[in-house]
N, C-alpha and C positions, 0 to 999 in steps of 0.2 A: 718506104725506102727513104733514106737520108741522102740527099744530093749535096755534096760539098764542092763549092767552087773556090779555088785559091788564086790569088793574084799577088805577085811580088813586084811592086814598083818602087822599092826602097833603094835599089842600087847596091844592096848588101845581100849576101847569100842567106837564105832562110830555108829551113827544112820543111818545105810545104807538105811533103808526104807524111812526115811524123805529126805535123799539126793537124792534118786531116784525120789521121788515125786516132789521135787523142780526142779530137772533137767527137768522133763516132763513139768512142768508149764512154765519154761523159754523157752524151745524149742517150745512149742505150741504158746507162745506169739510171738516168732520170726518166726512163720510160717514154722517151720520145722516139717513135718508130718511123715517122714520116716527116718530111719537110725539106726545105732548101735553106742552105746556110752559106754565107760568104765569109771567107777569111782573107783579109787584105793586109799585106805588109807595106808600110809606107815610110817615107823619109821624115825626119823631125819637123821640117817646115810644114809638111802636109798635115801631120797629126796636130801640130800647134794650131794651124788654121781651122781644122775641124773642131777642136776643143773651143776655140774662140767663137766660132760661128754658132755652135750648138749649145754650149754651156756658158758662154760669156766670160771664159777664163783664158787669158792669153799666156799659155805656157805649154811646153812640151810635156807629154805624158807617155806612159807605157802602153796603155790599151784604152780603146773606146768601144762602146757597144751601141748598135743602132737596131733596137728590137722592132719587129713588125708584129707578127701574129702571136708569138710566144706560145702559151698554152690555151689561148682563147678557143672557144667552141667555134668551129667553122661549118658552113653548109657542106653536106655530103658531096664529095667530088671536087671540092675546092682544095687545091694544093696549099700546104702550109708553108709560109715564108717566115722562117725564124728571124732573119735579119742578118746583119753583118757584124763581125768582130774585126776591128782595125788595130793592128799591132805595129809598134815602131822597133825594129830590130836593133837600131843604134841605142835605144834606151834599155830594152830588155836583155840584150846580149844572149848568152847561152841559157839564161833563166826565163825563157819564153813560156814555159809550160804553165806556171802559176798565173801570169797575166791572161793567157788564153783561156784557162778554166774560169777565171774571174769574169772575163767577158762573156763566156758562154752562159754562166749562171745568171748574169744580168739579162741576157736574151730570154731566159726562161722565167723571168719575173722575180728573181731573188734580189733583195736589197742588202746593203752592208749590215753585218751583225754576226752574232755567234753561229747561227745556222749556216750562213753562207761560208764563213771561215772554216767551219768543220768540214763542209763538203769540199771546199778548195783543197784542204790538207789531204783528205781521203783520195781525191782524184789525182793530185800531183804526185803523191807518194806511191800511188798505184797499189 
């Protein structure tokens, strides 16, 4: 079972339910049937600080991914922690689906390139 926890500390309205539903669709399509996922909506200052701290780049961005277990083999009975996707609603606006899918694919181990782009297009267009 996939457990999705959402949090909105951006101060901007975000469709947390739709984000959770899209995440479940993407994970099911990628054959991920169990795990824990966090989706967090943050202010520009927070995503800028996270990007600076973790990537050494001091700029606001649309999405960041913090993968944990991904698709790694885990001991039987160990719950899978997929990680967190952090989105900035003030950057993504109503076009949040693409960045969310992008972040989810990074959690699953995909790197930028043609395969990732094709998957993003497929999931965003539904």
